[in-house]
C-alpha positions in Angstrom: 59.3 173.3 -53.7 59.6 174.9 -50.3 60.8 171.7 -48.7 63.4 171.0 -51.4 64.8 174.5 -51.0 65.1 174.1 -47.2 66.7 170.7 -47.7 69.2 172.0 -50.3 70.2 174.9 -47.9 70.6 172.4 -45.0 72.7 170.1 -47.2 74.9 173.0 -48.3 75.3 174.2 -44.7 76.4 170.8 -43.5 78.6 170.1 -46.6 80.2 173.5 -46.4 81.1 172.8 -42.8 82.6 169.3 -43.4 82.6 166.7 -46.1 85.1 164.1 -47.2 86.6 166.3 -49.9 89.2 168.9 -49.4 86.7 171.7 -50.0 85.1 172.4 -46.6 85.4 174.9 -43.7 87.1 172.5 -41.3 90.0 171.6 -43.5 90.3 175.2 -44.8 90.4 176.6 -41.3 92.9 174.1 -40.0 95.2 174.6 -43.1 95.1 178.4 -43.0 94.8 179.2 -39.3 98.0 181.2 -39.3 97.4 183.3 -42.5 93.6 183.8 -42.7 92.3 184.0 -39.1 89.9 186.9 -39.7 88.3 185.2 -42.7 88.1 181.9 -40.7 86.3 183.6 -37.8 83.9 185.4 -40.2 83.1 182.3 -42.1 82.7 180.3 -38.9 80.3 182.9 -37.5 78.2 182.8 -40.8 78.0 179.0 -40.5 77.1 179.3 -36.8 74.2 181.7 -37.7 73.0 179.1 -40.2 73.1 176.3 -37.6 71.3 178.5 -35.0 68.5 179.3 -37.4 68.1 175.7 -38.5 68.4 174.1 -35.0 66.2 176.6 -33.3 63.4 176.1 -35.9 63.8 172.4 -35.8 63.8 172.1 -32.0 60.7 174.4 -31.8 58.8 172.5 -34.5 59.6 168.8 -33.9 61.7 168.8 -30.7 64.6 166.5 -29.8 62.3 163.4 -29.9 61.1 164.3 -33.4 64.7 164.7 -34.5 65.6 161.3 -33.2 62.5 159.8 -34.8 63.4 161.2 -38.2 67.0 160.0 -37.8 65.6 156.5 -36.9 63.4 156.5 -40.0 66.4 157.5 -42.2 68.6 154.9 -40.5 65.9 152.2 -41.1 65.7 153.1 -44.8 69.5 153.0 -45.1 69.5 149.6 -43.3 67.0 148.2 -45.8 69.0 149.6 -48.7 72.2 148.0 -47.2 70.4 144.7 -46.5 69.1 144.6 -50.1 72.6 145.3 -51.5 71.6 148.6 -53.0 74.3 150.5 -51.0 77.6 149.6 -49.6 79.0 151.1 -46.4 82.6 150.0 -47.0 83.7 153.5 -48.2 84.2 156.0 -45.3 83.7 158.9 -47.6 80.3 157.5 -48.8 79.3 157.0 -45.2 80.1 160.6 -44.4 77.9 161.8 -47.3 75.1 159.6 -46.0 75.4 161.1 -42.5 75.4 164.6 -44.1 72.3 163.7 -46.1 70.5 162.2 -43.1 71.2 165.3 -40.9 70.2 167.6 -43.7 66.9 165.8 -44.0 66.3 166.2 -40.2 67.0 169.9 -40.4 64.8 170.3 -43.5 61.9 168.5 -41.9 62.3 170.6 -38.8 62.2 173.8 -40.9 59.2 172.7 -42.9 57.1 171.0 -40.2 55.2 174.0 -39.0 54.1 174.8 -42.5 53.1 171.2 -43.2 51.3 171.0 -39.8 49.3 174.1 -40.6 48.3 172.8 -44.0 47.3 169.4 -42.6 45.5 170.5 -39.5 44.4 174.1 -40.2 45.9 175.1 -36.9 48.6 177.6 -36.3 51.5 177.2 -33.9 52.0 180.3 -31.9 54.6 181.0 -29.2 52.9 183.2 -26.6 55.7 184.8 -24.5 53.8 187.8 -23.3 53.0 188.1 -19.5 
């Protein structure tokens, strides 16, 4: 259940920022820049905090190489689905949702990896920054 919650929150964060519908931060901010600037800045900062939390945890747990590896696995799965005719990539909106889904999976795995690693190996990951 923990992984699913992390994935749902990552998906919501990415979809709230941008998606192919009209209901996203980017389109709202561009359309209301003159009238709602304080709200745009506040919402942007809230989204930024969410990205910092997810990206920091992901980079610390799996690193940039791990992120690329997970994206490669997701891309390979999508390639197989496309090759078998299960999905079509002709619709740009659908492709955008696939990218959002792929990125949310990377962030969710990054957030959950330390917990999974501890369960599998019995080892803790500790950052020792004391002199």
